[in-house]
Structures are given as structure tokens and as C-alpha cells.
N, C-alpha and C positions, 0 to 999 in steps of 0.2 A: 403446654402446647408448644412453646418455643416460637421461633420465627420460621413459619412454614416455607420450605423450599430453600432455605439459606445454605445448609451444609452441602447439598449436591452442587451448588453453584460455586463452592469454594474448593472443589476437588483438586484443582490444579496446584494448590499450595499446601495440601495435606501431605505430610511425609510419614512413611512407616517409622515406627519406634518400638523398642522393647523396653520394658520397665527397668531392665538391668542398666540401661543408659542413664538412669537416675540414681544409681547407687550413691549412698551418702547424703541424699536429699530428703527433705520433707515434702509430702504430696497431700493435698486436700482431696477428699473423696466426697462426691455427691451421693451420700448414703442412701437416700430414698430411691435413686436410680438403680442402685444395686438391689435394694429390697424389692422393688417392682420386678426386676428381672428374676430374682430368686423366687418370687411369689408365683410366677407363671406356671411352674411345675406343681404347685400345691394350692392353686387358686380355689379349687372346690372346697378343700379342707378349711382354708382361711375364711371363705365366705360363709361356711356353715358352722364355724366355731369349733371345728374338730382339731385337737392338738396335733401340731406338726412343727418340725424344726428345719425343714428343708430350705426355707428362705434365709434362715439364720446361718445354716451351714454354707449356703452359697456365698454370703458376705464374708464369712470367716475364712473360707478357702482363698478368697482374693486378698484378704488382709494378710494371711500367712504367706501367700505368694510374694507380695510386696516385701515383707520382712525377710523372706528367704533371699531376695536379691539385694538386701541392704538398703531398702527404701523405708522411711518412717511414714506410715499412714496417719493422717488426722481425719477422722470421719466427721463430717459436718451434717447436722440434722436441721431440717426446717423447724422453726419455732412457732410463734403465734401467727394467726391469720392476718395477712396484710389487707387493710381496707381496700386498696386499689384492685385486689383480686377477688373481692367478694362475689361479684356477678359470675366470674369465671368458675369459681369454686362451687357455686350453687348449680351451675350447668353440669359440672362434672359429677356432682353428687346425684343429680337427677338421672344422668346417663348410667351411673353405676346401679342405681335402684332399678331402672328399666332392664338392664342387662341381667341382673340377678333374677328378676321375675321371668325373663325369657329362659334363663338357664334352668330354673325349677320346672318350667313347662316342658322344655326339651327332655329333661331327666325323666319326667313322668311319662313321656311318650317313647322312652327308650332310645332317644337319639343322643347318644353319649358324646359324639364328636361335636355336634352343634352346641350341646350344653357346655362342653369344655371351653369352647371359644367364648361363650358368653360369661362363664365364670372368670376367665382371664380379664375380661373388660369390666367385670363387676367388683373385682377385689380392691379393697381399700387398705392402704398402708396407714393404719391408725396409730395414735400415740402409744397405745399399749404394745403394738408390735415394735415400735421404735425403742420403747423402754426395755423390752425383752432383749433386743440386741445390745443396748447400752449395758445391761447387767453382765452380758458375756464379755463385752469389751473391758469392763472393769476387772473381771476375773483374769483376763489375758493381758492386763496392763497396756491396753491400746488407747492412745489419745483420741479424744472426741470433743466436739464443740456443738452445743445447741444454740443455733442462731437466734437472735431476738425475733426475727421474722423469716426472711427467705434465705435458704442455703446458698443460692446463686450469688447474692450480694455479699454474704459472709465469705464465701470462697474467693471471690474477686478481691475483697479487702485483704485477705491473707496473702494472695499472690502479688497484688500491687505493693503491699508493704513489705514484700520479700520475706514473709514468715513461712511461706512454702515456695517451692520451685515451680510447681505446676498443679493443675487441677484435673482430676479424672471425672468425667461426666458423660452423659449422652445428650445434654441440653444445649441447644444452640443459643439460648438466652445469654450465656456467658460471653458471647461475642459483643452484642450491644452494651453489655455491662463494662466491656473494655478489659476483660481478663487477658493478660499477656501471653499465657501459654496453657493450652488445653489438650488433653489426651482423650480422644474418642475411640469407641469400639474396642476397648480393651477386652481380650478374650481370656479364657482360663489358663492360657499359657503365658500371658503377659504381653502379647503382641497387640498393637493398636496403631492409630494414626494420630499425628500431632499437628495441631494448629498453632501457629505463632502470629500474633496480631501484626508484628512488624513485616510479615510477608504479604499483607493485604495489597499493597501497591503492585505486586507481581501477579495478581490473580488474572486469569484469562477470560472466564465466562462472563464475569461482570468486571468492568474496569473501575478500580478505585484510585486511579491516578488523580492526584489533586484533592482527594477526599480527606477531610479532617475526621477525628473521632466523633465530633458532634454530628457531622453529615452522615456517618455510618449509623449512628444512633437514630437520627431523624428518619432515615430510610427504613430502618427496621420497625419503628413505631408506626410509620405511615402505612407499611405493608400489613400491619395487624400484629398485635402481641397480647400477652395476658392482661395488660393494663388498659388496652384500648382496641376495640374492634376496628378493622379497616373499613374505609368507605366502599360502597358498591363498585366492583370492577377494579379495585386497587390491589394488585398483586405486587410481588417483590420487584419484578423487572420494571413495572411502571413507576413504582415508588423510587427506584434507583434512577430512572431517567429524569424524573421531576426534580429530585434533589440535586442531581448533576447539573441540571439547567438553572435552577433557582437558588441553590446552595443552602437554603434554610427552610424549616417547616412553615414559618409564618408567611414567607413569600409564596410557598407552594399553596397554602390554604387560601391566601388572597387570590391567587390565580384560579384555583378551583371554584371559588365563589362566583367568579365572572365567567366560568365555563358552564357546561351542562350538568356538572356534578352537583348533587344535592348535599350541602354541608350542614349538619345539624347545628343549632344555635350554640350549644355548649361544647362543640367539638374542639375548638382551639384551646379553650380553658382546660379540657380534659387532656389534650395533647401536652400542654405545658406540665401538668401534674405527672403524666407518664414519664416525661423527660426527667423531672426531678426525682421520681421514684427510682429510675435507673441510676441516677448520679449520686443521690444523697440519702438512700435508704439507711436505716439504723442497723449497725452491726456491732459485734463485740470485739474489742481489741484485747487479746490475751496479754499483751505487753503492759498496757496501762490498767488492765482489768476493769475496764469501764465501757459503757455504751457510747459509741461515737457514730458520726455519719460516714458513709462510704467515702465521700469526698467532702471537704469543708464547704459549708454554706457561706454565701457572701453575707457580710454584716448587715446589709440593708434589707434582708428578708424579714418581713414582719407578719406575714400571713399565717393562718392556722396550718400547721404542718402535720396534723394528725393523719392525713392520708399517707404519710410516709411510715405510719405505724406509731402509735402513742409511745412515749418513753416507758419501757417495761418496768413494772414495779417489782418483778421477781428477779432473783439472782440467776445469771446465766451460768450453766454448768460447763465446766471445762476440767479435764484431768489429763 
């Protein structure tokens, strides 16, 4: 889902870029975003289990484009299901199932264009599809990482720890994660637009002057994210205004409780968990070859942290 409406409001600080500008660098790739895009042209076949390689070809074309321009791609895959996203994933699974049923109905009625649209919404990038791509990456000696949980956190870790120069994705969630440099809308020619976190104070549509990283994160969660639904009537601009005025989510929630907004009993606790999931999710460090937190936890944290994802018992794959 990402943060609804965030990227258009940051248009003033997005700058054109071509991947040749990253020659000699390592770049992390949000692999599932490429697989989803590639699947659009063969969604009917994927939904019906008909063999196709068009989605794989799509990804490999972009891999080879990066390599042609002297950029080393590291493809990052989502891993296990994060507990904080359980409800969101269930909703998405139901939506895919409903769209598949509609696609079959449209097909039987001879309405191929309507069926095509529904197949695109129904397609699921399954672990078997990811494995299919991984096998090709191995053959082509392309580096990849399977994250313990979410690729977003994994890519942010690689960027923050300077193991990659930038991240290529379509997901606005990388911004509240605090990823320093993100390339959006990369086309088949290597053109895209670049976001740099350091440019945020210069943004025009929403002013981030005086905002800390914590305030940006609080604003994004308040407006609604994969880990916590927004309160009724709470969009991005209202969330921005409230954080700007009160500076922290706990003060905002206290204010809302005394206003006309209905705040569920567990909302503040859930908000705290969402903050910690953005900040401390488990990731894989290729340098130490171990599972670590995206950022270090304070030593006084004693609560059950399984909502961040239990410590994985399997070995993370990296080549």
C-alpha cells in the first residue's frame, strides 16, 4: 500500500536521473515491484498456472540494463510474513481471490478487456515465482538477498550502512523507513526520478522545515500505513498539520482523545508497535552474515518483540 498520496506531495524535490549516473555503484532492487510490473503483461497465464517467462524476462532486461551501465544490482526479495502486516496481507489475499473470480466470469462472458483488468489485480507473486527468478539470477551470477521479513527494511539497512548507493523501488514506504536515496519510476531505458531524504526541508507542497526523522515517521503512520490503519478522516495533510503542531504522536493522540475523534483503546499501543517496526525490524547484514535490527534497540527494552518478526530459524540466502 505504501503511504497514500505521499509521493505526489514530494514532486518538488524529485529530480531526474539516469542509471548511468550510478556507474561503479551497487544498487538494491525492490525485486517484487519489478515482478509485479512484469506480471501485468502475463497476469492471465500466471493466475491460471500457464507457463510463461515474460515476468522473468522483464526483470532480467532491467538487470542487464543496470550492468550495461556499470551498475551492480543486488536484488532484494521479501522473506517471511511480518506479524504486523497479517491483517493487511489477509485483505490483499481476499481482494486477489475476488478479482480472480470476476476475471473468470468476464472471460466466460467474452469480455476480455474487463477480464484482463481483473487478472492484473488477481495475480500473486508467490514464493515459487520468486524462486524461478532466483534460479536465473544464480545462472547469470547476479547478487540477491532474501530478507528475513520485508524487503523495504532490508534495502534501507543496505543503504544506511552504505552497502549500496541507492534503492530502486516504487514503494513510498522507503521514506518513513528513512532510506537516504531512492530511485522511482525507472523505465526500460534507465530514466527515473530521484528522492534524497536530505532534500525534504526544501519541499514545497508540504513544509518539512523543523521536522525530525521521527516526526516524518509519525506523520506517515498517523496518515495510515501497512502496519496501522488511519483514524477516520485522517489523511496525509491533516496528519502533517497535527505533527507540525504537536511534534509527537503521543501528544497528537492525547489531543485527539479530547476532540471529537474516536480513538480505539489499543490505538496508541499499536502506534508504538508500528514505530518500532519501521525502526527496528529484523534484517540480514551481509557483512557480519547475521540477523540484526535495522537500528539498534535501546538496552532497556524488555517487552516481547515478536511483532518485529521472530528471530528466523532458517539461514538467509545471499550470493
